[in-house]
C-alpha positions as CSV (number, residue, x, y, z in Angstrom):
1,M,0.0,0.0,0.0
2,A,1.4,3.4,-1.0
3,Q,2.2,5.9,1.8
4,G,1.1,9.5,1.6
5,P,3.4,12.3,2.8
6,R,1.7,12.4,6.3
7,D,1.9,8.6,6.7
8,A,5.5,8.6,5.6
9,R,6.3,11.2,8.2
10,W,4.9,9.1,11.1
11,G,6.7,6.1,9.7
12,R,10.0,8.0,10.0
13,V,9.1,8.9,13.6
14,V,8.5,5.2,14.4
15,L,11.7,4.0,12.8
16,G,13.7,6.9,14.3
17,G,12.4,6.1,17.8
18,L,13.2,2.4,17.4
19,A,16.7,3.1,16.0
20,A,17.5,5.5,18.9
21,A,16.3,3.0,21.5
22,L,18.3,0.1,20.1
23,A,21.4,2.2,19.6
24,L,21.3,3.4,23.2
25,A,20.6,0.1,24.9
26,P,23.8,-1.9,24.0
27,A,26.0,0.9,25.4
28,L,24.9,-0.1,28.8
29,F,26.1,-3.6,28.4
30,T,29.4,-3.1,26.5
31,P,31.9,-1.5,28.9
32,G,34.6,-1.6,26.3
33,S,36.5,-3.9,24.1
34,A,40.2,-4.6,24.3
35,S,40.2,-6.1,20.8
36,A,40.8,-2.8,19.1
37,Q,43.4,-1.7,21.7
38,S,46.9,-2.9,22.3
39,L,47.5,-5.2,25.2
40,I,50.7,-4.4,27.2
41,R,52.9,-7.1,28.6
42,D,55.5,-6.1,31.2
43,T,56.7,-8.5,33.9
44,E,57.4,-5.7,36.4
45,I,54.0,-4.1,36.1
46,E,52.2,-7.4,36.0
47,E,53.9,-8.5,39.2
48,I,53.0,-5.3,41.1
49,L,49.4,-5.7,40.0
50,R,49.1,-9.4,40.9
51,E,50.6,-8.8,44.4
52,D,47.7,-6.3,44.9
53,I,44.9,-8.1,43.1
54,D,45.3,-11.7,44.2
55,P,44.3,-11.1,47.9
56,I,41.2,-9.4,46.7
57,L,40.3,-12.3,44.4
58,K,40.9,-14.8,47.3
59,A,38.6,-12.7,49.5
60,A,35.9,-13.0,46.9
61,G,36.2,-16.8,46.8
62,L,37.9,-16.8,43.4
63,E,41.0,-18.7,42.5
64,P,43.6,-16.1,41.4
65,K,45.3,-18.3,38.9
66,D,42.0,-18.7,37.0
67,V,41.6,-14.9,36.7
68,K,43.6,-13.3,33.8
69,V,44.5,-9.7,34.3
70,H,45.1,-7.7,31.1
71,I,46.7,-4.3,30.8
72,V,45.2,-2.3,27.9
73,G,47.5,0.4,26.5
74,D,45.0,3.2,26.3
75,K,44.7,6.6,27.9
76,E,40.9,6.2,28.5
77,L,40.0,5.8,32.2
78,Q,38.4,2.4,32.0
79,A,38.3,-1.0,33.7
80,F,35.9,-3.9,33.0
81,V,35.5,-7.7,33.3
82,T,34.3,-10.2,30.7
83,G,33.3,-13.8,30.7
84,G,35.8,-16.4,31.4
85,Q,37.1,-14.5,34.4
86,Q,39.0,-11.9,32.4
87,M,39.8,-8.5,34.0
88,F,41.0,-5.5,31.9
89,L,42.7,-2.4,33.3
90,H,43.4,0.5,31.0
91,T,46.7,2.3,31.6
92,G,44.6,5.5,31.8
93,L,42.8,4.2,34.9
94,I,46.1,3.1,36.6
95,L,47.6,6.5,35.9
96,E,44.6,8.4,37.3
97,T,44.8,6.5,40.7
98,E,46.6,8.5,43.3
99,S,47.4,5.6,45.6
100,P,47.6,1.8,45.6
101,N,44.4,1.8,47.8
102,Q,42.4,3.7,45.1
103,L,43.5,1.1,42.5
104,L,42.6,-1.7,44.8
105,G,39.2,-0.2,45.3
106,V,38.4,-0.2,41.6
107,V,39.7,-3.8,41.3
108,A,37.6,-4.9,44.2
109,H,34.5,-3.3,42.6
110,E,35.2,-5.1,39.3
111,T,35.8,-8.3,41.2
112,G,32.3,-7.7,42.7
113,H,30.8,-7.8,39.2
114,M,32.8,-11.0,38.3
115,A,32.0,-12.9,41.5
116,G,28.3,-11.6,41.5
117,G,27.7,-13.1,38.1
118,H,26.5,-9.8,36.7
119,L,27.8,-10.5,33.2
120,A,25.6,-13.6,33.1
121,R,22.6,-11.5,33.8
122,Q,23.1,-8.9,31.0
123,G,20.5,-10.6,28.9
124,E,18.1,-10.3,31.7
125,M,18.8,-6.5,31.9
126,M,18.3,-6.2,28.1
127,R,15.0,-8.0,28.3
128,A,13.9,-5.8,31.2
129,G,14.5,-2.7,29.1
130,L,13.0,-4.0,25.9
131,K,9.6,-4.9,27.4
132,P,8.5,-1.4,28.4
133,M,10.1,0.1,25.3
134,L,8.2,-2.2,23.0
135,L,5.0,-1.8,25.0
136,T,5.2,2.0,24.8
137,M,6.0,1.9,21.1
138,G,3.1,-0.4,20.5
139,L,0.7,2.0,22.3
140,G,2.1,4.8,20.2
141,L,1.5,2.9,16.9
142,L,-2.1,2.2,18.1
143,S,-2.6,5.9,18.8
144,V,-1.4,6.8,15.3
145,L,-3.7,4.2,13.7
146,A,-6.6,5.5,15.8
147,G,-6.2,9.0,14.4
148,E,-4.1,10.5,17.3
149,P,-0.8,11.1,15.5
150,T,0.5,13.7,18.0
151,G,0.0,11.6,21.1
152,G,1.2,8.5,19.3
153,A,4.4,10.2,18.1
154,A,5.1,11.4,21.7
155,L,4.7,7.8,23.0
156,I,7.0,6.5,20.3
157,A,9.6,9.1,20.8
158,S,9.7,8.4,24.6
159,S,9.7,4.6,24.2
160,G,13.5,4.4,24.5
161,Q,13.4,6.4,27.7
162,F,10.8,4.0,29.3
163,G,13.1,1.1,28.3
164,M,16.1,2.9,29.8
165,I,14.4,3.4,33.1
166,D,14.1,-0.4,33.7
167,V,17.6,-1.0,32.4
168,L,19.1,1.7,34.6
169,K,17.2,0.2,37.6
170,H,19.0,-3.1,37.0
171,S,22.3,-1.4,36.3
172,R,22.1,0.6,39.5
173,G,21.3,-2.5,41.4
174,N,24.4,-4.3,40.0
175,E,26.6,-1.2,40.7
176,G,25.4,-1.0,44.3
177,S,25.9,-4.8,44.8
178,A,29.4,-4.6,43.4
179,D,30.2,-1.6,45.7
180,Q,29.1,-3.4,48.8
181,A,30.9,-6.6,47.8
182,A,34.0,-4.6,47.2
183,V,33.9,-3.2,50.8
184,G,33.7,-6.8,52.1
185,Y,36.6,-8.0,49.9
186,L,38.8,-5.1,51.0
187,Q,38.1,-5.6,54.7
188,R,38.7,-9.4,54.5
189,S,42.0,-8.9,52.6
190,G,43.2,-6.4,55.2
191,H,42.7,-3.2,53.3
192,S,40.6,0.0,53.7
193,G,37.8,0.8,51.5
194,K,38.6,4.5,51.8
195,G,40.5,4.5,48.4
196,L,37.3,3.5,46.5
197,V,35.3,6.3,48.0
198,E,38.1,8.7,47.3
199,F,38.4,7.6,43.7
200,F,34.7,8.0,43.1
201,D,34.7,11.4,44.9
202,N,37.5,12.6,42.7
203,F,35.3,12.1,39.6
204,R,32.0,13.2,41.1
205,Y,32.0,16.0,38.5
206,Q,31.4,13.4,35.8
207,Q,27.7,13.2,36.7
208,V,27.1,16.7,35.3
209,F,28.6,15.8,31.9
210,S,26.7,14.4,29.0
211,E,27.1,10.8,28.2
212,A,29.3,11.7,25.2
213,R,31.7,13.7,27.4
214,R,32.1,11.2,30.3
215,Y,34.9,8.8,30.7
216,K,33.7,5.4,29.4
217,Y,34.1,4.0,32.9
218,F,31.5,6.4,34.3
219,Q,29.1,5.7,31.4
220,S,28.9,2.1,32.4
221,H,29.4,2.9,36.2
222,P,27.2,6.0,36.7
223,L,28.1,8.0,39.8
224,S,25.6,9.9,42.0
225,A,25.8,11.6,45.4
226,D,23.5,8.9,46.8
227,R,25.7,6.1,45.5
228,I,28.8,7.6,47.0
229,A,27.0,8.2,50.3
230,A,25.7,4.6,50.4
231,L,29.3,3.4,49.8
232,R,30.9,5.8,52.3
233,A,28.7,4.7,55.3
234,P,29.9,1.0,55.4
235,V,33.4,1.9,54.5
236,E,33.7,4.2,57.5
237,R,32.5,1.4,59.8
238,Q,35.3,-0.9,58.6
239,S,37.9,-1.8,61.3
240,N,40.5,-1.3,58.5
241,Y,39.2,2.2,57.6
242,G,42.2,4.0,59.0
243,K,44.8,1.6,57.5
244,V,47.1,3.3,55.1
245,D,49.3,2.0,52.2
246,S,52.7,0.8,53.2
247,E,55.9,2.6,52.1
248,E,56.7,-0.4,49.9
249,D,53.2,-0.3,48.3
250,L,53.5,3.4,47.6
251,R,57.0,2.9,46.1
252,E,55.8,0.2,43.8
253,H,52.8,2.2,42.7
254,A,55.0,5.1,41.9
255,I,57.4,3.0,39.9
256,M,54.5,1.4,37.9
257,K,53.1,4.8,37.1
258,A,56.5,6.3,36.2
259,K,57.2,3.4,33.8
260,L,53.8,3.7,32.1
261,D,54.2,7.4,31.8
262,A,57.6,7.2,30.3
263,F,56.8,4.5,27.8
264,L,53.4,5.8,26.7
265,N,54.1,9.6,26.6
266,P,56.5,11.6,24.5
267,P,59.9,12.2,26.1
268,A,59.3,15.9,26.5
269,Q,56.2,15.2,28.6
270,T,58.2,12.8,30.8
271,Y,60.9,15.4,31.4
272,I,58.3,18.0,32.5
273,K,56.7,15.6,34.9
274,Y,59.8,13.9,36.2
275,K,62.3,16.8,36.4
276,E,66.1,16.5,36.5
277,K,66.2,17.8,40.0
278,D,64.0,15.0,41.3
279,P,66.4,12.4,42.7
280,S,63.8,9.7,43.5
281,F,64.1,6.2,41.9
282,P,60.8,6.4,40.0
283,A,61.8,9.8,38.5
284,R,65.2,8.6,37.4
285,Y,63.7,5.4,36.0
286,A,61.2,7.4,34.0
287,R,63.9,9.7,32.6
288,A,66.1,6.8,31.6
289,I,63.2,5.4,29.6
290,A,62.6,8.8,28.1
291,Y,66.2,9.1,27.0
292,Y,65.9,5.7,25.3
293,K,62.6,6.7,23.6
294,G,64.1,10.1,22.6
295,S,66.9,8.3,20.6
296,E,69.6,9.1,23.2
297,P,70.9,5.6,23.9
298,D,74.2,6.6,25.5
299,H,72.4,9.0,27.8
300,A,69.9,6.2,28.6
301,L,72.6,3.6,29.3
302,R,74.5,6.0,31.7
303,A,71.2,6.6,33.6
304,I,70.4,2.8,33.7
305,D,74.0,1.9,34.8
306,A,73.7,4.4,37.7
307,L,70.4,2.7,38.8
308,I,72.0,-0.7,38.5
309,R,74.9,0.3,40.8
310,E,72.2,1.1,43.4
311,Q,70.1,-2.0,42.7
312,P,72.4,-4.6,41.1
313,N,69.8,-7.4,41.6
314,N,66.9,-5.6,40.0
315,P,66.1,-7.8,36.9
316,Y,64.0,-5.1,35.3
317,L,66.9,-2.7,35.1
318,H,69.0,-5.3,33.3
319,E,66.0,-6.0,31.0
320,L,65.8,-2.3,30.1
321,K,69.5,-2.1,29.5
322,G,69.3,-5.1,27.2
323,Q,66.4,-3.6,25.3
324,V,68.2,-0.3,24.8
325,L,71.3,-2.1,23.4
326,F,69.3,-4.5,21.2
327,E,67.1,-1.9,19.6
328,N,70.1,0.3,18.9
329,G,71.9,-2.4,16.9
330,R,74.2,-3.5,19.7
331,V,72.9,-7.1,19.7
332,R,76.0,-8.8,21.0
333,E,76.3,-6.4,23.9
334,S,72.6,-6.9,24.8
335,E,73.1,-10.7,25.5
336,A,74.8,-10.2,28.9
337,P,72.1,-8.0,30.5
338,H,69.3,-10.2,29.1
339,R,71.1,-13.3,30.6
340,R,71.4,-11.5,33.9
341,S,67.7,-10.6,34.0
342,V,66.8,-14.2,33.4
343,E,69.2,-15.3,36.1
344,L,67.6,-12.9,38.6
345,K,64.0,-13.8,37.6
346,P,64.0,-17.3,36.1
347,D,60.3,-17.8,36.4
348,A,59.4,-14.8,34.1
349,P,58.6,-15.9,30.6
350,L,58.8,-12.4,29.1
351,L,62.4,-12.1,30.2
352,R,63.3,-15.4,28.5
353,V,61.6,-14.1,25.3
354,N,64.0,-11.2,25.3
355,L,66.9,-13.5,25.7
356,G,65.6,-15.8,23.0
357,R,65.2,-12.9,20.6
358,T,68.8,-11.8,21.2
359,L,70.1,-15.4,20.7
360,V,68.2,-15.8,17.4
361,A,69.5,-12.4,16.2
362,L,73.1,-13.4,16.8
363,D,72.7,-16.0,14.0
364,D,75.1,-18.5,15.5
365,P,74.2,-22.3,15.4
366,K,75.0,-22.8,19.1
367,R,73.0,-19.8,20.2
368,T,70.1,-20.7,17.9
369,E,69.9,-24.1,19.6
370,E,70.0,-22.4,23.0
371,A,67.3,-20.0,21.8
372,I,65.0,-22.9,20.9
373,G,65.4,-24.3,24.4
374,E,64.6,-21.0,26.0
375,L,61.6,-20.3,23.8
376,N,60.2,-23.8,24.3
377,R,60.3,-23.2,28.1
378,V,58.3,-20.0,27.5
379,V,55.5,-21.6,25.4
380,A,55.3,-24.5,27.9
381,A,54.5,-22.0,30.6
382,D,52.4,-19.7,28.4
383,P,51.1,-21.4,25.2
384,D,49.4,-18.2,24.0
385,M,52.5,-16.1,23.8
386,Y,52.6,-15.1,20.1
387,E,56.1,-13.5,20.1
388,A,57.7,-16.7,21.5
389,W,56.1,-18.9,18.8
390,R,57.1,-16.4,16.1
391,L,60.7,-16.4,17.3
392,L,60.6,-20.2,17.5
393,A,59.5,-20.4,13.9
394,Q,62.5,-18.2,12.9
395,A,64.9,-20.3,15.0
396,Y,63.7,-23.6,13.6
397,D,63.9,-22.2,10.1
398,R,67.5,-21.1,10.7
399,K,68.3,-24.6,12.0
400,G,66.9,-26.1,8.8
401,D,63.8,-27.7,10.4
402,P,61.0,-26.5,8.1
403,G,58.3,-28.8,9.7
404,R,58.8,-27.4,13.2
405,A,59.2,-23.9,11.8
406,R,55.8,-24.1,10.1
407,L,54.2,-25.7,13.1
408,A,55.5,-22.8,15.3
409,S,54.0,-20.4,12.8
410,A,50.7,-22.2,13.0
411,E,50.9,-22.0,16.8
412,A,51.6,-18.3,16.7
413,H,48.5,-17.6,14.5
414,F,46.4,-20.0,16.5
415,S,47.3,-18.1,19.8
416,V,45.8,-14.9,18.4
417,K,42.8,-16.7,16.9
418,D,43.9,-16.1,13.3
419,L,42.4,-19.5,12.3
420,T,42.8,-19.1,8.5
421,A,46.6,-18.6,8.7
422,A,46.9,-21.2,11.5
423,K,45.2,-23.8,9.3
424,V,47.5,-22.9,6.3
425,F,50.7,-23.2,8.3
426,A,49.5,-26.4,10.0
427,M,48.8,-28.1,6.7
428,R,52.2,-27.1,5.4
429,A,53.8,-28.4,8.7
430,R,52.1,-31.8,8.2
431,E,53.7,-32.1,4.8
432,K,57.2,-31.6,6.3
433,L,56.8,-33.6,9.5
434,R,57.1,-37.3,9.9
435,A,53.6,-38.9,10.2
436,D,52.3,-39.9,13.6
437,T,54.9,-37.9,15.6
438,P,53.6,-35.6,18.4
439,Q,54.3,-32.6,16.3
440,W,52.5,-34.0,13.3
441,R,49.5,-34.8,15.5
442,R,49.5,-31.3,16.9
443,A,49.5,-29.8,13.4
444,T,46.5,-32.0,12.7
445,D,44.7,-30.9,15.8
446,I,45.3,-27.2,14.8
447,V,43.7,-27.9,11.4
448,L,40.7,-29.6,13.0
449,A,40.3,-26.7,15.4
450,S,40.5,-24.0,12.7
451,D,37.2,-24.4,10.9
452,P,38.4,-26.8,8.1
453,D,36.3,-27.0,5.0
454,D,35.5,-30.2,3.1
455,R,38.7,-29.8,0.9
456,D,40.8,-29.5,4.0
457,L,39.3,-32.7,5.5
458,R,39.9,-34.6,2.3
459,D,43.6,-33.4,2.3
460,L,43.8,-34.6,5.9
461,A,42.4,-38.0,5.0
462,R,44.9,-38.4,2.1
463,G,47.7,-37.4,4.5
464,G,46.7,-40.1,7.0
């Protein structure tokens, strides 16, 4: 049936109201995605975070080793949890916290969402919002058909708002529940909840901004004076309320922030924040990194050597020295500091990756064989470490072992869910490996787990 101009106009109102409502609703349930961001791996920062986070997870009844903590290299103030017990902390959030206790408060709150099963109930929240939205929209359509276009249009236009009321009711309930759970976790792990209240208080002004201008964290974690007051009351009743961060915790927090600042920001910005006259370890550490980033390797090495003289058993200073040397073409000189970092921290896979990279780059048969041993230790501890698999592929290729080289390439792509490339390399590996060996069977498994088509399955059958 053809539409006249007036009917078409109301049709546009209906579609516009529906589009606006559907566009707004998912924003409440998608706190952010790390897929488009870069994940940062740094042993020193990860160790500082785990020391703080693991007691909170235990207090929540969670097994720390089952919870993966990811650092997202992004200036946005954001933190969120996803299914499978994954916690994501943006560097912007870490840098905005003024103390370890404030960061612990945010972590405890996110743990409350994880332990409370709030992610599993997102579908319930969506359904709660869709019911009143669709009901209101239906009433609006009936009004239009009954000859009341003005009233119908008003109902249709407000349908999204009615849906949002129920969604926000569920969201506020989850936020309040996570807040109260966080207070309990902090108390049971021997910490004060004061930092969480302070952190929210510092960003109280966010509630007067429009959704578009707010930090993403406060879009999905809306603040209000009532919410902060409801959180403050139980926190002030804690027996740990007056407990303060230890000197060691404050020092580690300052080091973590200095390292992130120096690596993520331009050197000029680091020099302004961490001035030459500041003699503290975090400031000198940050400046050494800034010299390296600013293409002043000799200046950076002098600064790092001065720090090493003070802390000769700090593995991360040796790691940084090796990195500066390696990336400035002084590969042979970088071997010793990388070896020293592994000696001081033998259980850190990332430090072994650095050593493995150096050994591969030296292009010496003896060192290539050693690199293969080091990198195999890494992937045994962390099978999803893409860089270790990539270097293994290079080392095996240099050794003249094309089957294992292609299998390592397949593993590298499989670790980052690039199933098409993983399947291609696994099929090539099967051609080069002796049938029915563990490596040949692993290549077969990768093909079978990488969405093989009929042709792939026929090729597998022909290969045995």
